[in-house]
matplotlib code that plots the C-alpha trace (Angstrom):
import matplotlib.pyplot as plt

x = [124.5, 128.0, 128.2, 127.6, 130.1, 127.5, 129.1, 132.6, 135.8, 137.4, 136.5, 135.7, 138.7, 138.7, 141.1, 140.9, 137.5, 136.1, 135.1, 135.2, 134.6, 136.1, 135.1, 137.9, 137.5, 139.6, 140.4, 143.7, 144.1, 146.8, 150.4, 149.8, 147.3, 145.4, 142.4, 141.7, 138.9, 138.1, 135.1, 135.5, 132.5, 133.7, 132.3, 129.6, 128.0, 130.9, 131.9, 135.2, 135.7, 139.2, 139.6, 143.1, 143.9, 147.5, 149.6, 150.1, 152.9, 151.9, 149.5, 150.2, 149.5, 152.0, 154.8, 155.7, 156.3, 155.5, 152.4, 149.1, 146.5, 144.5, 147.5, 148.1, 144.5, 144.1, 147.2, 145.7, 142.4, 144.1, 146.1, 142.9, 140.7, 141.3, 139.3, 137.0, 137.6, 134.9, 132.2, 133.0, 136.8]
y = [146.8, 148.1, 150.0, 146.7, 145.0, 142.6, 140.8, 142.4, 140.7, 143.6, 146.4, 149.8, 151.9, 155.6, 157.9, 161.7, 161.5, 159.2, 155.6, 152.7, 149.0, 146.0, 142.4, 140.0, 137.0, 134.6, 131.2, 129.2, 126.2, 123.9, 125.1, 128.2, 129.5, 132.4, 134.5, 137.3, 139.9, 142.6, 144.9, 148.3, 150.3, 153.9, 157.2, 158.9, 155.6, 154.6, 151.0, 149.6, 146.0, 144.6, 141.2, 139.8, 136.5, 136.2, 136.1, 139.2, 139.3, 138.9, 136.0, 133.4, 130.4, 131.5, 131.8, 135.2, 138.3, 141.9, 144.1, 142.4, 143.4, 145.0, 146.9, 148.4, 149.4, 150.7, 152.9, 154.3, 155.0, 156.7, 158.9, 159.8, 160.7, 164.3, 166.5, 169.0, 172.7, 174.1, 176.1, 179.7, 179.0]
z = [127.7, 127.0, 130.3, 132.1, 129.8, 128.5, 125.5, 125.8, 126.9, 128.7, 131.0, 129.4, 128.4, 129.0, 127.0, 127.3, 128.8, 126.0, 126.8, 124.4, 124.7, 122.9, 122.0, 121.0, 118.7, 116.7, 115.6, 115.5, 113.2, 112.1, 111.7, 113.7, 111.2, 112.9, 112.1, 114.5, 114.8, 117.2, 117.5, 119.0, 120.2, 120.1, 121.3, 119.3, 118.4, 116.0, 115.6, 114.3, 113.3, 112.4, 110.7, 110.3, 108.6, 109.7, 112.8, 114.9, 117.5, 121.1, 120.7, 123.4, 121.2, 118.5, 121.0, 119.5, 121.6, 121.0, 120.7, 120.1, 117.5, 120.3, 121.5, 118.0, 117.5, 121.1, 120.5, 117.3, 119.0, 121.9, 119.5, 117.6, 120.6, 121.6, 123.9, 122.3, 123.1, 125.3, 123.4, 122.9, 123.3]

ax = plt.figure().add_subplot(projection="3d")
ax.plot(x, y, z, "-o")
ax.set_aspect("equal")
plt.show()
């Protein structure tokens, strides 16, 4: 299902040979109140869910600029994924 992006908002992301998928979610209420969530489906059958109950820069409805929540998390994932050395290295 993930390979066909069923239920995800974005195309798969490949970093250092590892592919992950992301599902965005959120709700905006009165006075720019914002709740955000993102589910990341990572290599090795790991899942990461982030829930944020405050504004994060980069959201169009808030008029703020800068990195979005997804950008921050994607950067952390990219920095954490490293290629494994070949066996017998």
